[in-house]
ROZA-483866 format. One record per residue (C-alpha): z, y, x. Coordinates in steps of 0.25 Angstrom, whole numbers. Example, Ala and Ser with C-alpha at 12.3 -4.5 7.8 and 13.67 -1.06 7.14 Angstrom:
# residues 2
<atom><pz>31</pz><py>-18</py><px>49</px></atom>
<atom><pz>29</pz><py>-4</py><px>55</px></atom>
This chain:
# residues 140
<atom><pz>0</pz><py>0</py><px>0</px></atom>
<atom><pz>-3</pz><py>14</py><px>5</px></atom>
<atom><pz>1</pz><py>27</py><px>-2</px></atom>
<atom><pz>4</pz><py>42</py><px>1</px></atom>
<atom><pz>17</pz><py>48</py><px>-5</px></atom>
<atom><pz>21</pz><py>62</py><px>-6</px></atom>
<atom><pz>33</pz><py>61</py><px>4</px></atom>
<atom><pz>36</pz><py>66</py><px>18</px></atom>
<atom><pz>40</pz><py>55</py><px>28</px></atom>
<atom><pz>48</pz><py>55</py><px>40</px></atom>
<atom><pz>52</pz><py>44</py><px>50</px></atom>
<atom><pz>66</pz><py>42</py><px>56</px></atom>
<atom><pz>68</pz><py>31</py><px>66</px></atom>
<atom><pz>55</pz><py>25</py><px>62</px></atom>
<atom><pz>58</pz><py>24</py><px>47</px></atom>
<atom><pz>51</pz><py>33</py><px>37</px></atom>
<atom><pz>58</pz><py>41</py><px>26</px></atom>
<atom><pz>49</pz><py>46</py><px>14</px></atom>
<atom><pz>53</pz><py>60</py><px>9</px></atom>
<atom><pz>49</pz><py>61</py><px>-6</px></atom>
<atom><pz>50</pz><py>73</py><px>-15</px></atom>
<atom><pz>42</pz><py>83</py><px>-22</px></atom>
<atom><pz>35</pz><py>95</py><px>-15</px></atom>
<atom><pz>46</pz><py>105</py><px>-10</px></atom>
<atom><pz>57</pz><py>94</py><px>-10</px></atom>
<atom><pz>59</pz><py>95</py><px>5</px></atom>
<atom><pz>51</pz><py>83</py><px>10</px></atom>
<atom><pz>45</pz><py>90</py><px>22</px></atom>
<atom><pz>57</pz><py>98</py><px>25</px></atom>
<atom><pz>66</pz><py>86</py><px>25</px></atom>
<atom><pz>56</pz><py>79</py><px>34</px></atom>
<atom><pz>56</pz><py>91</py><px>43</px></atom>
<atom><pz>71</pz><py>91</py><px>44</px></atom>
<atom><pz>71</pz><py>76</py><px>47</px></atom>
<atom><pz>60</pz><py>77</py><px>58</px></atom>
<atom><pz>69</pz><py>88</py><px>64</px></atom>
<atom><pz>80</pz><py>78</py><px>65</px></atom>
<atom><pz>71</pz><py>68</py><px>72</px></atom>
<atom><pz>63</pz><py>61</py><px>61</px></atom>
<atom><pz>48</pz><py>60</py><px>62</px></atom>
<atom><pz>37</pz><py>65</py><px>52</px></atom>
<atom><pz>29</pz><py>54</py><px>45</px></atom>
<atom><pz>23</pz><py>63</py><px>35</px></atom>
<atom><pz>25</pz><py>76</py><px>27</px></atom>
<atom><pz>23</pz><py>77</py><px>12</px></atom>
<atom><pz>14</pz><py>64</py><px>11</px></atom>
<atom><pz>16</pz><py>51</py><px>17</px></atom>
<atom><pz>7</pz><py>39</py><px>17</px></atom>
<atom><pz>13</pz><py>25</py><px>15</px></atom>
<atom><pz>8</pz><py>11</py><px>17</px></atom>
<atom><pz>15</pz><py>-2</py><px>15</px></atom>
<atom><pz>15</pz><py>-12</py><px>27</px></atom>
<atom><pz>22</pz><py>-25</py><px>22</px></atom>
<atom><pz>36</pz><py>-20</py><px>17</px></atom>
<atom><pz>36</pz><py>-7</py><px>24</px></atom>
<atom><pz>31</pz><py>7</py><px>20</px></atom>
<atom><pz>25</pz><py>15</py><px>31</px></atom>
<atom><pz>24</pz><py>30</py><px>31</px></atom>
<atom><pz>13</pz><py>39</py><px>37</px></atom>
<atom><pz>7</pz><py>53</py><px>36</px></atom>
<atom><pz>-6</pz><py>55</py><px>29</px></atom>
<atom><pz>-16</pz><py>57</py><px>41</px></atom>
<atom><pz>-19</pz><py>71</py><px>38</px></atom>
<atom><pz>-4</pz><py>76</py><px>38</px></atom>
<atom><pz>1</pz><py>67</py><px>49</px></atom>
<atom><pz>11</pz><py>75</py><px>58</px></atom>
<atom><pz>11</pz><py>87</py><px>49</px></atom>
<atom><pz>22</pz><py>93</py><px>41</px></atom>
<atom><pz>23</pz><py>105</py><px>32</px></atom>
<atom><pz>34</pz><py>113</py><px>36</px></atom>
<atom><pz>37</pz><py>124</py><px>26</px></atom>
<atom><pz>36</pz><py>138</py><px>33</px></atom>
<atom><pz>28</pz><py>132</py><px>45</px></atom>
<atom><pz>17</pz><py>125</py><px>39</px></atom>
<atom><pz>11</pz><py>111</py><px>43</px></atom>
<atom><pz>17</pz><py>107</py><px>56</px></atom>
<atom><pz>14</pz><py>96</py><px>66</px></atom>
<atom><pz>25</pz><py>85</py><px>67</px></atom>
<atom><pz>26</pz><py>72</py><px>74</px></atom>
<atom><pz>24</pz><py>61</py><px>64</px></atom>
<atom><pz>24</pz><py>46</py><px>63</px></atom>
<atom><pz>16</pz><py>36</py><px>54</px></atom>
<atom><pz>18</pz><py>22</py><px>49</px></atom>
<atom><pz>33</pz><py>23</py><px>48</px></atom>
<atom><pz>41</pz><py>13</py><px>39</px></atom>
<atom><pz>47</pz><py>20</py><px>27</px></atom>
<atom><pz>62</pz><py>17</py><px>25</px></atom>
<atom><pz>67</pz><py>28</py><px>15</px></atom>
<atom><pz>62</pz><py>37</py><px>4</px></atom>
<atom><pz>69</pz><py>50</py><px>2</px></atom>
<atom><pz>67</pz><py>57</py><px>-11</px></atom>
<atom><pz>70</pz><py>72</py><px>-10</px></atom>
<atom><pz>78</pz><py>78</py><px>-22</px></atom>
<atom><pz>86</pz><py>90</py><px>-24</px></atom>
<atom><pz>99</pz><py>84</py><px>-26</px></atom>
<atom><pz>105</pz><py>71</py><px>-20</px></atom>
<atom><pz>113</pz><py>61</py><px>-27</px></atom>
<atom><pz>127</pz><py>59</py><px>-21</px></atom>
<atom><pz>127</pz><py>44</py><px>-22</px></atom>
<atom><pz>113</pz><py>39</py><px>-25</px></atom>
<atom><pz>110</pz><py>24</py><px>-29</px></atom>
<atom><pz>101</pz><py>17</py><px>-19</px></atom>
<atom><pz>86</pz><py>19</py><px>-22</px></atom>
<atom><pz>73</pz><py>15</py><px>-18</px></atom>
<atom><pz>58</pz><py>20</py><px>-20</px></atom>
<atom><pz>46</pz><py>11</py><px>-19</px></atom>
<atom><pz>35</pz><py>17</py><px>-11</px></atom>
<atom><pz>22</pz><py>10</py><px>-10</px></atom>
<atom><pz>28</pz><py>-2</py><px>-15</px></atom>
<atom><pz>40</pz><py>-2</py><px>-5</px></atom>
<atom><pz>54</pz><py>1</py><px>-9</px></atom>
<atom><pz>61</pz><py>11</py><px>0</px></atom>
<atom><pz>75</pz><py>16</py><px>-1</px></atom>
<atom><pz>76</pz><py>30</py><px>-7</px></atom>
<atom><pz>86</pz><py>41</py><px>-6</px></atom>
<atom><pz>86</pz><py>55</py><px>-12</px></atom>
<atom><pz>89</pz><py>67</py><px>-4</px></atom>
<atom><pz>89</pz><py>82</py><px>-6</px></atom>
<atom><pz>80</pz><py>88</py><px>5</px></atom>
<atom><pz>87</pz><py>101</py><px>5</px></atom>
<atom><pz>101</pz><py>96</py><px>9</px></atom>
<atom><pz>106</pz><py>98</py><px>23</px></atom>
<atom><pz>108</pz><py>83</py><px>24</px></atom>
<atom><pz>95</pz><py>79</py><px>19</px></atom>
<atom><pz>90</pz><py>74</py><px>33</px></atom>
<atom><pz>103</pz><py>67</py><px>36</px></atom>
<atom><pz>102</pz><py>60</py><px>22</px></atom>
<atom><pz>88</pz><py>55</py><px>25</px></atom>
<atom><pz>93</pz><py>49</py><px>38</px></atom>
<atom><pz>105</pz><py>43</py><px>32</px></atom>
<atom><pz>97</pz><py>37</py><px>21</px></atom>
<atom><pz>87</pz><py>31</py><px>30</px></atom>
<atom><pz>98</pz><py>25</py><px>38</px></atom>
<atom><pz>106</pz><py>20</py><px>26</px></atom>
<atom><pz>94</pz><py>16</py><px>16</px></atom>
<atom><pz>81</pz><py>16</py><px>24</px></atom>
<atom><pz>73</pz><py>4</py><px>26</px></atom>
<atom><pz>74</pz><py>-2</py><px>41</px></atom>
<atom><pz>64</pz><py>3</py><px>51</px></atom>
<atom><pz>53</pz><py>-7</py><px>55</px></atom>
């Protein structure tokens, strides 16, 4: 299966995190903050996905590979990687639940752990890293 989703994607320690949310939810901003803390860009705003056996691999569409829209600066060149196994889905929402129930989201036929994060909070990057550590699928 192959598909393109409206999501930004970053890699942390060889595992990809898909950042879903409507336009203006903070996908690129959260990705940029995570990159500033050591993550690597996979794709900004749109991500190509392909299933390989039981693993979902994330890459950037060729025409935007290594590019990121940074508000107030424009399109910037950023180091990027492709074919990273997806380990976690983050849905960006304005408010966080205090003690959410375990959730998952099926993407391209593969069930992935899901967490919801408010991208505007100061702890958003730390929450993504902790969620990847606690709930993310193991790396390949």
